[in-house]
Structure formats: C-alpha cells, structure tokens
N, C-alpha and C positions, 0 to 999 in steps of 0.2 A: 440495580444490572445485575444479570451475573452474563460474564463476560470471556467466549470459550476462543482461543488466540493457537495458532495451527502453526507448526513452526515443523518448515523444513528444508534437506538440503537438495535442493533441488539441481537436475543435473536436466541435460540435454537428451531427453526422450521423455518425449509431451505424453502419452497417454501415459504411462508411468506416471509422470507425477503425478495427470490428472486425476486418475485412480485413487492415489493416497489420499489430493484436495476432499478425493468426495463420501470418503468412509471417515475423512475425518468427520466433515460432518455432521455426516449423517450421528455419529459416537457425539460428538458437543450436543447436537440437538437432544440426544435422548437422555442426556446430564441435565437437562435447563436452563441450556446459554440463551439468550437472549442478545445477544452479539455478539457474530464471532467473526473473527478480521484470519486474514490469507496475509500474507508475506508475501513484496518487494516479489516484479518478475516469477510466479509460483509457478507457471504455464511451463516456461521454459529455460534455460538460462546459457549460452551456451558463445560460440566467438558473434562478433558483429553480422556477419554474411548471414547463421547461420536464425539471429535473432533478425532478419528480418525475412526472411523467411520461411519464418513464424512467427509474425504479427498477424496481428487479424482487432478489424474494426469492435466495436463497443459491441455490435449485435452478429455479432461474429458467432459463431457453435462452443468455444468456452466459458463467455460471458450470458450466456443461452441457457446452459446449465446451472447457469452458481443462481441468476434468477429464476427455475424452475423450482433448486432445492428450498429456498427463500418462501418460496407459495405455499411447496409442498410441507416444510417442516414447519412453515409460522413462523423465523427467526430474521431480526436483519442479516444480512451478509456483509461486509465493505471487506473487497475483491479484493486487495496487498494493491498489486496494479501483476497489468498487462500493457504488454511493445503492443501499446494502442494504432492501428491505421490507420492515419484518417485523411485521406485523398492523396497527395504523392508525398508524407511525415509523418514519420516516426512520436508519439508522442510513450512518456512515464506517466501509464495515466492508471488512473483506483477510481470506482464504479460501486456505491451503496443499493442496496437492494435493500426495501421494507418485504415486512412479513405476510403484503397481497404476491410481492413479485414483483414493486413495481422502484422503478432506480428514482432513487432520491434523493444525487450528491454522484457529481463530480468530478474529479480533483487530477490535472498534469502537474507533475512538477515541475515547479519555477526554477531552484537551484540548482542545476548541475552540479555534476561531480568530474572537473576536470583537474587536472592533477598533474606536477614533473615537480619529481624527487629529480634534482641533482643528481649525476651520474646514477640513477636507479627507470626508478617508474614511470612514464608520461602513460597515462586514459584519459580523452577526454568525451565524454558519454557525449558532450556537443557537436559532435559527428553527428550521431550516427544518430540523435533525439530532439529537439523541438523545443523551447522552455513553457512551461503554463507561462498565463499571469490573472490569475484569478485566486483568490482569499477564498475558500470555501467551507462553508459549517449544513451542516444537518443533524437534524430533528429526533432524537430515537429513541418515544413514550418517556417525550418532555425532556432529557438529558440535552444540552445543543452539544455535541459533540463534530472534532475543528481536523483537520484531513494534513498530512502533512505527507512526505515520502524522503525515508533514508535522508543523503546531503542536507536535506532544506534544515534541520534539528542543529545545525550550526548557528542558524541565523533567526538571531531571539525577536527579532521584530517583523519577524514572519508567526513568530506565536505568540507577540503580545498585540497582532492586530488581531489574529483567534481568541485569544483571552475579552480586548475590549468589543467581540459578534459574541459574546453571554460563554463560551467554546466555554465545561466543566473540565470536560474528557478530551486528549491529545491523541490521534491516532498514529504513528507513526512506522511503517510494513519497511523493513529496512533488507539490502543485503550490505552486509556489515564488510571493510575489510581486516581480519587478523591487524596490521599490521598497527594499525590508529585505532581499532573498537576496545584491545589487551586493554590500553591506556583509558581512554576515551568516548567511549563508549555508555559503560553509563554516566558513570560522571554526566555529560553535559541532558548526560534521558531530565539526571535530577533535577541538574540545575532549570531545565525549560519546566520541570514541575511546579519547583519553589517557588522561583519568579511572575509563576502569573498563581500560585495556586488550584492548581488545577491536578489532577491526575490525565498519567499518560501513561501510554497500554504502544510496546515495540518488540 
C-alpha cells in the first residue's frame, strides 16, 4: 500500500486551505498513492466562534468535493477531520471515501482535549465539540485500518480495541501543541505502534 500524507499549516482562510489540499491530492494520486490522509481540521483553523461559522455537515461542499476527488482519481481519501455540524451539535469528525467515492467510514473524536495548566493555558475542546462514542475501522484493499484523532493517541485502550478489531494500520490526524509535541508526539506514536504491533500514520 502506498500512503500519501498531506501536511498543512492550516489557517483561517478556507478557500486557500482547500486549494492546497486539492492540489496535494492530485499530486499524490499522480505519484501512485492508494490511500491519502489529511490533517485534523484541514478546512479551517481559528477561534471557536469562527470554527462554528465554518462548520459543515458531512454532505456539505468540502467533503462532497473530496468524495468526487476520490472517485475521479480512484484513491481512498481519509479526510483528516472537519468541524461537523450535526443537528445543533458540533463534532470533530473524519470520513473515508473509497476508490469509487463511496463513504466507507465515519469517526468522531472520542477523547476531547481539555487542559488546564496551573498559572497558564486553559483550553476546553468540550466547550464547543461533542465527543463521539464509536470505535471505527474500515477495509482498504484488504487491510483493516483504524481511525483516531489527535488527543485520542494518549489513550492506549482505544488503540488496543482497534487492534482487537484487526487494525494493521491506525491513522492519527492531529493539530498538536508545540509544548507537548516537542517531547511527546513521536514517543507516544511509537508506543502505540509497538504495543499493538501495527503501523501508525500521523
């Protein structure tokens, strides 16, 4: 399996972000990728109120375009994650499309990033996002792939469940913090790979 990974510096310019994503998908498809994976919150990253304004349902224009790109380029596209508008709630959700543009998986982030550093940063993803409650895998040309998002990586029980469900590869799109990323990002990902005897793409 050839896996294409798109790394972005997502900002609060949705049109520019999506232009880069589409160009990257076309480039990776031309290079022979079977599965292309995008980052967490790839369409837009900004203050909570702006995130709310830019949220979309699964069948909105952003994922509809990726669905078409999957079909026209005959590749699997793992859509990192978007701020998904579902009724009156918002979820941090990823969707996967197969080579025919059919949706084969949908996963909403279970472990939300709520942190209070004494005398420092306070951030509560749960103030805006509703947690998911389903552990999800999908089949990619005969390989079982597990889904997770960012802060999920700190919870080994999720990865063991994915492994028990047959995952040989686990995807981890993330917008990780600089402070913890310097020391924790790679060691934690390596740990998840080692303890589950699987590949991790992040």
